[in-house]
C-alpha positions in Angstrom: -6.6 2.0 -5.1 -6.2 -1.7 -5.2 -2.8 -3.2 -4.8 -2.8 -5.2 -7.5 -3.5 -1.9 -9.4 -0.9 -0.6 -8.0 1.6 -3.0 -8.2 0.7 -3.2 -12.2 1.5 0.4 -12.0 5.2 0.3 -10.9 5.7 -3.0 -12.9 5.4 -0.8 -15.9 6.9 1.9 -14.7 10.1 -0.2 -14.9 10.5 -0.7 -18.4 11.7 2.5 -19.2 14.0 3.0 -16.4 15.8 -0.2 -18.3 14.8 1.5 -21.7 16.8 4.8 -20.4 19.4 3.2 -19.1 19.8 0.9 -22.2 20.3 4.0 -24.3 22.9 5.6 -22.0 25.1 2.5 -22.1 25.7 2.8 -25.7 26.3 6.5 -25.6 28.8 6.0 -22.6 31.0 3.4 -24.2 31.2 5.2 -27.8 32.2 8.3 -25.5 34.9 5.8 -24.1 35.9 4.5 -27.3 35.6 7.2 -29.5 36.4 10.6 -27.3 37.5 12.8 -29.9 33.7 12.8 -31.7 31.9 14.2 -28.8 34.6 17.5 -28.1 33.0 20.0 -27.2 30.1 18.4 -26.6 28.4 18.5 -23.3 29.3 15.7 -20.2 27.7 12.3 -20.0 23.9 13.1 -18.6 22.3 10.7 -15.9 19.0 9.2 -16.5 16.6 10.9 -14.7 14.0 8.0 -15.3 15.5 6.0 -12.1 14.9 8.7 -9.5 11.8 9.4 -10.4 10.6 5.8 -10.1 12.7 5.6 -6.6 10.4 8.7 -5.6 7.1 7.1 -6.6 8.0 3.9 -5.0 10.2 4.7 -2.0 7.1 4.4 0.7 5.5 1.0 -1.3 5.0 -2.0 1.4 5.9 -4.5 -1.6 9.4 -3.1 -2.2 11.6 -3.6 0.3 13.9 -0.8 2.1 16.8 -2.8 1.3 16.3 -3.7 -2.2 15.6 -0.4 -3.2 18.6 1.0 -0.9 20.8 -1.6 -2.8 19.8 -0.6 -6.2 20.0 3.4 -5.5 24.0 2.4 -4.2 24.7 0.5 -7.9 23.2 3.3 -9.7 25.4 5.6 -7.8 28.1 4.0 -8.7 27.3 3.1 -11.9 27.7 6.9 -12.9 30.1 8.0 -11.1 32.3 4.9 -12.9 31.0 6.3 -16.1 31.9 9.7 -15.4 35.2 9.3 -14.5 35.7 6.9 -17.5 34.6 9.3 -20.1 36.3 12.4 -18.9 39.8 10.1 -18.3 39.6 9.8 -22.6 38.3 13.2 -23.2 40.3 15.2 -21.0 42.9 13.4 -19.3 43.7 11.7 -23.3 44.2 8.0 -21.5 42.9 4.8 -22.9 41.1 2.8 -20.1 42.2 -0.1 -18.8 40.9 -4.1 -20.0 39.8 -4.2 -16.4 38.5 -0.7 -16.0 36.0 -1.0 -18.5 35.0 -4.8 -17.1 34.1 -3.8 -14.0 32.3 -0.7 -15.9 30.2 -3.3 -17.9 29.7 -5.5 -14.7 28.5 -2.4 -13.1 25.8 -1.8 -15.8 25.2 -5.4 -15.9 24.3 -5.7 -12.1 22.2 -3.0 -12.1 19.6 -4.1 -15.4 20.1 -8.0 -13.5 18.2 -6.5 -10.3 15.8 -4.1 -12.5 14.7 -7.2 -14.4 14.8 -9.5 -11.1 12.0 -6.8 -9.2 10.2 -6.9 -12.7 9.6 -10.1 -11.9 9.4 -10.2 -8.1 6.6 -7.6 -9.0 5.0 -9.4 -11.6 4.7 -12.7 -8.9 3.2 -10.7 -6.1 0.4 -9.8 -8.9 -0.1 -13.3 -9.3 -0.7 -13.9 -5.5 2.4 -15.6 -4.9 4.9 -14.1 -2.1 8.5 -14.1 -3.7 10.5 -15.1 -1.4 8.8 -18.3 0.3 7.0 -19.3 -2.7 3.7 -19.7 -1.0 0.6 -17.2 -2.0 0.7 -13.7 -0.5 -1.0 -12.1 2.2 -3.0 -10.1 -0.2 -4.0 -13.6 -1.9 -4.8 -15.1 1.5 -7.4 -12.0 2.6 -9.3 -13.0 -0.8 -9.3 -16.5 -0.8 -10.0 -17.1 3.3 -12.6 -14.5 3.0 -14.1 -16.6 0.3 -14.3 -20.1 2.4 -15.7 -18.1 5.4 -18.5 -17.5 2.9 -18.6 -21.1 2.2 -18.7 -22.2 5.7 -21.6 -19.7 6.0 -23.7 -20.6 3.4 -23.0 -24.1 2.6 -21.5 -25.4 6.2 -18.5 -26.6 4.3 -15.6 -27.2 7.4 -12.4 -25.6 6.8 -9.5 -25.6 9.5 -6.8 -22.3 9.6 -3.4 -22.9 11.1 -0.9 -20.6 11.9 2.7 -21.0 12.1 5.1 -18.4 14.0 8.9 -18.3 14.0 10.2 -18.5 17.8 12.1 -15.4 18.8 12.2 -13.7 15.8 12.2 -9.9 17.2 15.4 -11.5 18.8 17.2 -12.1 15.4 15.4 -9.9 12.5 17.4 -7.3 12.5 21.1 -9.4 12.7 20.8 -11.7 9.9 21.6 -11.5 6.9 19.8 -10.7 4.3 20.9 -13.8 2.4 20.5 -15.9 5.6 17.0 -14.8 5.6 15.9 -15.8 2.4 17.4 -18.8 2.6 15.3 -19.9 5.5 12.3 -18.4 4.3 12.7 -20.2 1.0 13.4 -23.2 3.5 10.2 -23.0 5.1 8.0 -21.9 2.6 8.8 -25.6 0.6 8.0 -27.4 4.0 4.7 -25.8 4.1 4.0 -26.8 1.0 4.6 -30.4 1.6 2.1 -30.2 5.0 -0.7 -29.4 2.7 -2.6 -31.3 0.3 -3.0 -30.0 -3.2 -6.3 -28.6 -2.7 -5.3 -26.8 0.0 -3.6 -22.8 0.6 -0.3 -22.4 2.5 0.2 -18.0 2.8 3.0 -16.2 4.1 1.0 -13.1 5.9 3.8 -11.6 7.9 7.2 -11.7 8.1 7.5 -13.9 10.6 4.1 -15.9 10.1 2.3 -18.1 8.0 -1.0 -19.5 7.8 -2.3 -22.9 6.3 -5.5 -23.2 5.1 -7.0 -26.8 5.0 -10.1 -27.1 2.9 -13.0 -29.2 4.0 -10.8 -30.2 7.5 -11.8 -30.0 10.7 -9.4 -29.1 13.8 -7.8 -32.5 13.6 -6.7 -31.8 10.4 -4.8 -28.7 11.4 -3.4 -30.5 14.1 -2.1 -33.3 11.9 -0.3 -30.5 9.2 1.4 -28.6 12.6 2.6 -31.9 13.5 4.1 -32.6 10.2 5.7 -29.3 10.0 7.0 -29.5 13.8 8.5 -33.3 12.1 10.0 -31.5 8.9 11.5 -29.0 10.9 13.0 -31.3 13.4 14.5 -33.3 10.3 15.9 -30.1 8.7 17.5 -28.7 11.4 16.9 -25.7 10.4 19.4 -23.0 12.5 19.7 -19.5 12.5 23.7 -18.1 12.4 24.7 -15.0 14.6 28.3 -13.2 15.1 27.9 -14.4 18.5 25.8 -17.8 18.7 23.6 -19.9 16.5 20.0 -20.4 17.6 18.0 -23.4 16.5 14.6 -22.3 14.2 12.0 -23.2 15.9 8.1 -22.6 15.7 4.7 -22.4 17.3 1.5 -22.9 16.1 -2.1 -22.1 16.8 -4.9 -24.1 15.1 -8.6 -23.0 14.6 -12.4 -24.5 13.5 -14.0 -21.5 11.9 -17.7 -21.3 12.7 -20.3 -19.1 10.3 -20.0 -15.6 11.5 -16.1 -15.1 11.9 -14.1 -12.9 10.3 -10.5 -13.0 9.2 -9.5 -10.2 11.1 -11.3 -11.8 14.5 -9.8 -15.3 13.9 -5.9 -14.3 13.3 -6.5 -11.1 16.3 -7.1 -14.1 18.5 -4.6 -17.0 17.6 -1.8 -14.5 17.9 -2.8 -13.3 21.4 -3.5 -17.1 22.3 -0.2 -17.4 21.2 1.2 -14.8 22.8 0.1 -15.5 25.8 1.3 -19.0 25.6 4.0 -18.9 23.7 7.2 -18.4 26.3 9.8 -20.8 25.6 8.9 -21.1 21.9 7.9 -24.5 20.1 4.3 -24.7 21.5 1.1 -25.7 19.5 -2.1 -24.5 20.5 -5.8 -25.5 19.6 -8.1 -22.4 19.4 -12.1 -23.1 19.6 -14.5 -20.2 18.6 -17.7 -21.7 20.4 -16.7 -20.0 23.7 -13.3 -18.2 24.9 -13.5 -20.9 27.9 -13.1 -23.5 25.1 -9.3 -22.6 24.5 -7.0 -24.6 25.7 -3.3 -25.5 25.2 -2.9 -28.4 22.8 0.4 -29.6 24.0 3.8 -27.7 24.5 7.3 -29.4 24.8 
């Protein structure tokens, strides 16, 4: 099943979750303010649509585990608070305070806001955009670059790929706050966009990896884009803040000019292998030549 069809299906499945909770919130509010009208009736129920939706999407790659975990936590707290308030006025015959009501409505509004934002994020993914960086997605990259490879084979149109990878990512990926990660990725996305021309494309191809596709350009064009990105990173002075230290954010790069017959998977595999081989200290730039394995060479290393 194509990825975009799956996203569209999960996106549509969010609508009944939001609608059911809007109706549930109305019933909960009536019970809080008019408890005697509901005396003898069954307790306020929990909408089932959200839990069913979670089971359907919990293994999907386009919804992050952290996001799903936050939604579950708010959902559970929302319904615990709602039950407590409705029981208090119906069985305890006490009025709730303004603060209790404000806290309850804030929980509900936060839950709906996160669902709406997830709807928007899924729509962006479906359109070929990566939510956190504003770059094009990996799914879009595979379609776009395979098209360029076909043009290269048929017409001889040159183009160049530049791979940029965050250094030491494994060292800090599980140690930084989600907000900091989003902020860093957002800034990187903006910097990478500045490095390419209006008719070029840039993609997020993995957690710490980005691809620039430079149309009608030889490898020198990819090297120029990489040098611009390095310069922008130095100007921004991005840093990863950990509990015990602060690490400057640096990236390593590999540039390749595809030749007829290349495939995207082969190109990316070879570029990554070259970076793994040479990237010992970070901030490395390599140029990958397809003509011969012996032609691989290190472009520069600071």
